C-alpha positions as CSV (number, residue, x, y, z in Angstrom):
1,M,117.0,-54.2,39.9
2,P,119.0,-57.2,41.1
3,E,121.4,-56.7,44.0
4,I,124.8,-55.6,43.0
5,P,127.4,-58.3,44.1
6,T,129.8,-55.7,45.6
7,R,130.9,-58.0,48.4
8,S,132.0,-60.9,46.1
9,F,133.4,-58.5,43.5
10,P,134.2,-55.2,45.2
11,W,135.9,-53.8,42.1
12,L,133.0,-54.7,39.7
13,P,131.2,-51.3,40.0
14,V,134.4,-49.4,39.5
15,L,135.4,-51.4,36.4
16,A,131.8,-51.2,35.0
17,L,131.8,-47.4,35.3
18,V,135.2,-47.2,33.7
19,F,133.8,-49.2,30.8
20,V,130.8,-46.8,30.6
21,N,133.2,-43.9,30.2
22,C,135.1,-45.9,27.6
23,L,131.9,-46.3,25.6
24,W,131.1,-42.6,25.9
25,G,134.6,-41.7,24.7
26,F,134.0,-44.0,21.7
27,S,131.0,-41.9,20.6
28,F,133.1,-38.7,20.0
29,P,135.1,-39.9,16.9
30,V,132.1,-41.9,15.6
31,V,129.8,-38.8,15.7
32,K,132.6,-36.7,14.0
33,V,132.8,-39.3,11.1
34,L,129.0,-39.2,10.8
35,N,129.2,-35.4,10.4
36,E,131.7,-35.9,7.6
37,M,129.6,-38.5,5.9
38,S,126.7,-36.1,5.9
39,D,128.8,-33.4,4.3
40,L,129.9,-35.8,1.6
41,H,126.4,-37.1,1.0
42,F,125.0,-33.6,0.4
43,A,128.1,-32.4,-1.4
44,I,128.9,-29.7,1.2
45,P,132.4,-28.3,0.6
46,P,134.7,-28.2,3.7
47,D,134.1,-25.2,5.9
48,H,131.1,-24.1,3.8
49,E,128.3,-25.7,5.7
50,S,125.6,-23.4,7.1
51,T,124.5,-23.3,10.7
52,T,121.1,-24.6,9.7
53,F,122.7,-27.6,7.9
54,R,124.7,-28.4,11.0
55,V,121.5,-28.2,13.2
56,I,119.5,-30.6,10.9
57,T,122.5,-32.9,10.7
58,S,122.8,-33.2,14.5
59,A,119.0,-33.4,15.0
60,W,118.7,-36.2,12.5
61,M,121.6,-38.2,14.1
62,I,120.1,-37.8,17.6
63,A,116.6,-38.6,16.5
64,A,117.6,-41.7,14.6
65,R,120.0,-42.9,17.4
66,F,117.5,-42.6,20.2
67,T,114.6,-43.9,18.1
68,I,116.7,-47.1,17.6
69,A,117.5,-47.0,21.3
70,I,113.9,-46.8,22.5
71,L,112.8,-49.5,20.1
72,L,115.5,-51.8,21.4
73,L,114.6,-50.9,24.9
74,T,111.0,-51.8,24.2
75,V,112.1,-55.2,23.1
76,C,114.8,-56.0,25.6
77,W,113.6,-54.1,28.7
78,N,109.9,-53.7,28.2
79,S,109.1,-53.9,32.0
80,L,111.1,-50.7,32.6
81,I,108.8,-48.8,30.2
82,R,105.6,-50.4,31.5
83,N,106.4,-49.8,35.2
84,A,107.5,-46.2,34.8
85,T,105.3,-43.8,36.7
86,K,103.9,-40.5,35.5
87,Q,106.3,-38.6,37.7
88,E,109.2,-40.6,36.2
89,W,108.1,-39.8,32.7
90,L,107.8,-36.1,33.5
91,A,111.2,-36.1,35.1
92,G,112.6,-37.8,32.1
93,F,111.1,-35.1,29.9
94,Y,112.9,-32.3,31.8
95,I,116.2,-34.2,31.9
96,G,115.9,-35.3,28.3
97,T,115.2,-31.7,27.1
98,M,118.5,-30.5,28.7
99,F,120.3,-33.5,27.4
100,Y,119.0,-32.9,23.8
101,I,120.0,-29.3,23.7
102,G,123.4,-30.1,25.1
103,L,123.9,-33.0,22.6
104,V,122.8,-30.9,19.6
105,L,125.4,-28.2,20.5
106,Q,128.0,-30.9,21.1
107,V,127.4,-32.6,17.8
108,I,127.4,-29.3,15.9
109,G,130.7,-28.4,17.6
110,L,132.2,-31.8,16.6
111,A,131.9,-30.9,13.0
112,T,134.7,-28.3,13.3
113,I,136.9,-29.4,16.2
114,P,138.8,-32.6,16.9
115,A,137.1,-35.4,18.9
116,S,139.7,-35.3,21.6
117,R,139.2,-31.5,22.1
118,S,135.5,-31.9,22.2
119,G,135.8,-34.6,24.9
120,F,137.8,-32.4,27.2
121,L,135.5,-29.4,26.7
122,T,132.5,-31.5,27.4
123,S,134.0,-32.7,30.6
124,L,133.7,-29.1,31.9
125,T,130.3,-30.3,33.0
126,A,132.0,-31.5,36.1
127,V,133.0,-27.9,36.8
128,F,129.8,-26.3,35.8
129,T,127.6,-28.7,37.8
130,P,128.6,-27.7,41.4
131,L,129.0,-24.1,40.3
132,F,125.5,-23.9,38.9
133,G,124.2,-25.9,41.8
134,A,125.5,-23.3,44.2
135,L,123.9,-20.5,42.2
136,V,120.5,-22.2,41.9
137,F,120.4,-22.8,45.6
138,R,121.7,-19.4,46.4
139,K,124.9,-20.5,48.1
140,Y,128.3,-19.1,47.8
141,P,130.6,-21.2,45.7
142,T,133.1,-23.1,47.8
143,K,136.8,-22.4,47.5
144,W,137.2,-25.7,45.7
145,M,134.6,-24.7,43.1
146,V,136.5,-21.4,42.5
147,L,139.8,-23.1,42.3
148,G,138.4,-25.8,40.0
149,T,136.9,-23.1,37.7
150,M,140.3,-21.3,37.5
151,L,142.1,-24.5,36.7
152,A,139.5,-25.3,34.0
153,V,139.9,-21.9,32.4
154,L,143.6,-22.3,32.3
155,G,143.3,-25.8,30.9
156,V,140.9,-24.7,28.1
157,V,143.3,-21.8,27.2
158,I,146.2,-24.2,26.8
159,L,144.1,-26.9,25.1
160,T,142.9,-24.5,22.4
161,E,146.4,-23.0,22.1
162,L,145.3,-19.5,22.9
163,V,148.6,-19.4,24.9
164,I,151.7,-20.8,23.4
165,V,155.3,-21.4,24.4
166,T,158.0,-19.7,22.2
167,P,161.7,-19.2,22.6
168,A,160.9,-15.8,24.0
169,G,158.6,-17.3,26.7
170,I,154.9,-17.9,27.3
171,G,152.5,-15.6,25.6
172,I,149.2,-15.2,23.8
173,A,149.2,-16.7,20.3
174,P,149.3,-14.0,17.6
175,D,146.3,-15.6,15.9
176,A,144.5,-16.3,19.2
177,A,141.2,-14.9,17.9
178,S,141.0,-17.5,15.2
179,R,142.2,-20.4,17.4
180,W,139.0,-20.3,19.5
181,T,136.4,-21.5,17.1
182,L,132.6,-21.5,17.0
183,G,132.8,-25.3,17.6
184,D,134.7,-24.6,20.9
185,S,132.0,-22.1,22.0
186,L,129.1,-24.4,21.2
187,T,130.7,-27.4,22.8
188,T,131.4,-25.4,26.0
189,L,127.8,-24.2,26.0
190,G,126.6,-27.7,25.5
191,S,128.5,-28.8,28.6
192,A,126.6,-26.1,30.5
193,F,123.3,-27.7,29.5
194,F,124.6,-31.1,30.5
195,A,125.3,-29.6,33.9
196,F,121.6,-28.7,34.2
197,Q,120.7,-32.2,33.1
198,V,122.8,-33.5,36.0
199,L,121.1,-31.1,38.5
200,F,117.6,-32.1,37.3
201,L,118.6,-35.8,37.6
202,D,120.0,-35.2,41.0
203,H,116.9,-33.4,42.1
204,Y,114.4,-35.9,40.8
205,G,116.5,-38.9,41.5
206,K,116.1,-38.5,45.2
207,K,112.3,-38.9,44.8
208,I,112.0,-41.5,42.1
209,N,113.7,-44.5,40.6
210,S,116.5,-42.9,38.5
211,V,116.7,-45.8,36.1
212,A,113.0,-45.4,35.2
213,V,113.6,-42.0,33.7
214,T,115.7,-43.6,30.9
215,P,112.8,-44.4,28.5
216,S,111.3,-40.9,28.9
217,M,114.7,-39.3,28.4
218,F,115.2,-41.3,25.1
219,V,111.7,-40.6,23.8
220,T,112.2,-36.9,24.6
221,A,115.5,-36.7,22.7
222,A,114.1,-38.6,19.7
223,T,110.9,-36.5,19.6
224,L,112.7,-33.2,19.8
225,G,115.1,-34.4,17.1
226,W,112.3,-35.3,14.7
227,L,110.5,-32.0,15.5
228,T,113.7,-30.1,14.7
229,V,114.1,-31.9,11.4
230,A,110.5,-31.3,10.5
231,A,110.7,-27.7,11.4
232,I,113.6,-27.2,8.9
233,L,112.4,-29.4,6.1
234,G,108.8,-28.2,6.2
235,T,109.6,-24.5,6.3
236,P,111.6,-21.9,4.3
237,L,114.5,-22.7,6.6
238,V,115.4,-25.5,4.3
239,E,116.8,-22.9,1.9
240,Q,119.3,-21.9,4.5
241,T,120.8,-25.4,4.6
242,G,122.6,-24.8,1.3
243,V,120.7,-27.8,-0.2
244,P,117.5,-26.2,-1.4
245,N,115.9,-29.5,-2.6
246,M,116.7,-31.4,0.6
247,S,114.0,-33.8,1.6
248,W,113.2,-36.6,4.0
249,G,114.2,-39.1,1.3
250,D,117.7,-37.7,1.1
251,W,118.2,-38.3,4.8
252,I,116.6,-41.8,4.7
253,G,118.9,-42.6,1.8
254,L,121.9,-41.6,3.9
255,S,120.7,-43.5,6.9
256,I,120.3,-46.8,5.1
257,R,123.9,-46.7,3.9
258,P,125.7,-49.6,5.7
259,A,128.4,-47.5,7.2
260,F,126.0,-44.8,8.5
261,S,123.5,-47.2,9.9
262,V,126.1,-49.4,11.6
263,C,127.5,-46.3,13.3
264,L,124.0,-45.2,14.4
265,I,123.1,-48.7,15.7
266,G,126.5,-48.8,17.6
267,L,125.8,-45.5,19.2
268,A,122.2,-46.6,20.2
269,I,123.3,-49.9,21.7
270,L,126.8,-49.2,23.2
271,C,126.6,-45.5,24.1
272,S,122.9,-45.2,25.0
273,I,121.3,-48.4,26.3
274,L,124.4,-50.2,27.7
275,A,126.2,-47.1,29.0
276,F,123.1,-45.5,30.7
277,G,121.9,-48.9,32.0
278,W,125.3,-49.7,33.6
279,M,125.7,-46.2,34.9
280,N,122.3,-46.3,36.7
281,K,123.0,-49.8,38.0
282,F,126.5,-49.5,39.3
283,Q,126.9,-45.8,40.3
284,P,125.1,-46.3,43.7
285,A,127.7,-48.8,44.7
286,V,130.6,-46.3,44.7
287,S,131.1,-43.1,46.6
288,A,130.5,-39.6,45.1
289,A,134.3,-38.9,45.1
290,Q,135.0,-42.2,43.3
291,A,132.4,-41.5,40.7
292,A,133.7,-38.0,40.1
293,V,137.2,-39.4,39.4
294,I,135.8,-42.2,37.2
295,Y,133.6,-39.9,35.1
296,S,136.6,-37.6,34.5
297,L,138.1,-40.4,32.4
298,E,135.6,-39.8,29.5
299,P,137.8,-37.3,27.6
300,V,140.8,-39.5,28.1
301,F,139.0,-42.4,26.4
302,A,137.7,-39.9,23.7
303,S,141.3,-38.9,22.9
304,S,142.5,-42.5,23.0
305,W,139.8,-43.7,20.6
306,A,140.5,-40.7,18.3
307,L,144.1,-41.9,17.9
308,F,143.1,-45.0,15.8
309,L,139.3,-45.3,15.3
310,P,138.9,-42.6,12.6
311,G,141.3,-44.5,10.3
312,F,139.3,-47.6,10.7
313,L,136.0,-45.7,10.2
314,S,137.4,-44.1,7.0
315,V,137.9,-47.5,5.5
316,L,134.4,-48.5,6.6
317,S,132.7,-45.4,5.3
318,G,134.9,-44.7,2.2
319,I,135.8,-41.2,3.3
320,E,139.3,-39.8,4.1
321,H,139.5,-39.2,7.8
322,S,142.9,-39.2,9.5
323,N,143.6,-40.4,13.0
324,E,144.3,-37.6,15.5
325,R,147.7,-36.9,17.0
326,V,148.8,-36.3,20.5
327,T,150.0,-32.7,21.1
328,W,151.6,-31.1,24.2
329,S,148.7,-28.6,24.3
330,L,146.2,-31.5,24.4
331,I,148.2,-33.3,27.2
332,V,148.8,-30.3,29.4
333,G,145.4,-28.7,28.9
334,G,143.6,-32.0,29.2
335,I,145.4,-32.8,32.5
336,L,144.5,-29.4,33.9
337,I,140.8,-29.9,33.0
338,L,140.8,-33.4,34.6
339,I,142.3,-31.9,37.8
340,A,139.8,-29.1,37.7
341,N,136.9,-31.7,37.5
342,V,138.1,-33.4,40.6
343,V,138.9,-30.2,42.5
344,A,135.5,-28.6,41.7
345,L,133.7,-31.6,43.3
346,Y,135.9,-31.9,46.4
347,P,135.2,-32.4,49.2
348,S,131.4,-32.6,49.3
349,S,130.1,-36.1,49.1
350,E,126.6,-34.7,48.3
351,A,127.7,-32.9,45.1
352,P,125.7,-34.1,42.0
353,I,127.8,-36.4,39.9
354,P,128.2,-35.5,36.2
355,R,126.5,-37.9,33.9
356,T,127.6,-36.9,30.4
357,T,127.6,-38.6,27.0
358,A,128.0,-37.8,23.3
């Protein structure tokens, strides 16, 4: 990798990583629209999709996205693939597996919750990472980890409106049981898998070139996605999708639609190749504390994109999809989660830095 010109442009790494998080935030409303386009293509009524349908939808999107990414990587950065060692390919497999599971859960969750909400719940990776790291290495969680976890729980409770403010005071919402959805649970579980992805990358990254695991990570995500699709379409599980005659041709037909293919290509180029490439290039030039704060901006960008991007994508795709609105629960809960992310990683400079994406 060429030397990073941090002396001539000391703010370049910071600005580059901020842009990386902007790209990752961009992926949340795009993936949500892709989910809705899939529902429309297969004539699935709102709130009537099966779990199996959601799984195959997320698996197809991930498989297609990272197949495009690895093909482009082969053309544009072939030396990275050729020079990767066996150890780097193996590390990429482990990291990619955790990444794939987390991404499947995140994409499924995005079908039922707003993109902004998904972004903040995904950012819980910053809290889970040091907490899981302490458990894996059999260390007591620090007071900062405990405080960060408590703030994160409070933030999630407010974000999902389990607690509301009424003229009578602050209390649990009467319909609290229905406010926390399956999408919230799956997205939170996905962030836990992203945390293990971070721990694996931190562990192997000290022994190998972390950039070189990117091809293996992309290949693993794509392969697992295609295997998931094949396992559903080639078995009686296809009956559980709600579309008994579903075939490979149906999904290919959806994927070659201009709006769907443009979104997939955008995710592959912007949110996969460019985002991961710049992250691996510029993160070593900043401190762990700086990186922790910068990566906490991802949900902020996700919420910002969700304020206007869905309306533009609805015109492009031909489906009705309204822009999201800012609410007090989103602002207060989101701020608490952002604070929790920074607190959970403070003050250890050796804590693994969250590397999440949608």
